[in-house]
Every structure is written in C-alpha cells, then in structure tokens.
C-alpha positions in Angstrom: 0.0 -0.1 -0.3 1.4 3.3 -1.0 1.3 6.4 1.9 -1.6 8.8 1.1 0.4 12.2 0.4 -1.3 14.9 2.8 -3.0 12.3 5.8 0.2 12.2 8.4 -1.7 10.3 10.4 1.7 8.7 11.7 3.4 12.0 11.8 0.2 13.5 14.5 -1.5 10.4 16.4 0.9 8.3 17.6 4.3 8.7 20.1 7.8 8.1 18.7 10.7 7.8 21.6 13.1 8.2 19.3 15.5 11.9 18.4 14.0 13.7 15.7 15.3 16.6 14.3 13.8 19.6 16.0 12.2 17.2 18.6 14.9 15.8 20.5 12.9 13.8 22.9 10.9 12.6 20.4 7.5 13.6 20.4 4.1 12.9 22.2 1.0 11.0 20.8 -1.9 13.6 19.8 1.4 16.4 18.8 2.6 17.3 15.0 5.3 16.6 14.1 7.6 19.8 13.5 8.7 18.4 10.2 5.4 18.2 8.9 4.6 21.1 6.2 1.4 23.1 6.5 -0.1 20.1 4.1 0.9 17.6 5.8 4.1 16.2 4.1 7.5 15.6 5.6 10.1 17.8 5.6 12.2 14.8 5.9 11.0 12.0 3.7 14.1 11.0 1.4 16.5 12.9 3.4 19.0 10.9 5.6 18.4 12.7 8.8 14.7 10.8 8.9 15.1 9.0 11.6 14.6 5.3 11.1 10.9 4.7 13.5 9.7 6.8 10.4 11.4 4.7 7.7 10.8 1.9 8.8 6.4 2.2 9.3 5.1 0.9 6.4 1.4 1.9 5.9 -0.8 -1.2 5.6 -4.8 -1.6 5.4 -4.4 -2.7 8.8 -2.7 0.3 10.5 -4.3 2.7 7.6 -7.9 2.0 6.2 -9.4 2.8 3.5 -9.4 7.2 4.2 -7.1 9.7 6.5 -10.3 9.4 9.0 -10.1 5.8 9.5 -6.2 6.1 9.5 -6.6 8.5 12.7 -8.7 6.2 14.1 -7.0 2.6 13.7 -3.4 4.5 14.7 -5.4 6.1 18.0 -6.7 2.6 19.4 -3.4 1.4 18.6 -1.4 3.9 20.3 -3.9 3.6 23.4 -3.7 -0.4 23.8 0.0 -0.2 23.5 0.3 2.7 26.0 3.0 2.2 28.9 
C-alpha cells in the first residue's frame, strides 16, 4: 500500500520515542511532528536525517484503513492499546 500524501496520521497520532530533528526527546501522541509542512508532508522524507522509526513504518490496510479518517482512528486505537 502506498502512503496517502497529506494524511500524516502516523506523524500526529502516535508517539515516537526516538529523536527527531527539532524534537530531540521524540514526539508525544497527538502532537504534530515539527517536520510536517502545513499541507501534512514530511520535510525529511528521503533525507538521511529522517528517523529510522519513520523509515520503517510501512502503511498497510491494517494500520491505515481506506481513508485518512480510518488511519487516525486505527492508529489512535493502537496507541491507546500499547501505552506503557
């Protein structure tokens, strides 16, 4: 599955514990990544400074559903289920 350009659910909904340029302590769930443009595109996409966790995230039907709204809901449910 290809990532839906402009969705950015994975860059907003879920927490990221690894360092991100501009967010050295990672990103809490529900907070926009500082690397998102106003139209929800990643400024680091394809660049070497993009965090490995972001590179490793592969969009799928299971995590992203059919629509952006599905992706936000599914990822929020997964975030809640995996909170430490």
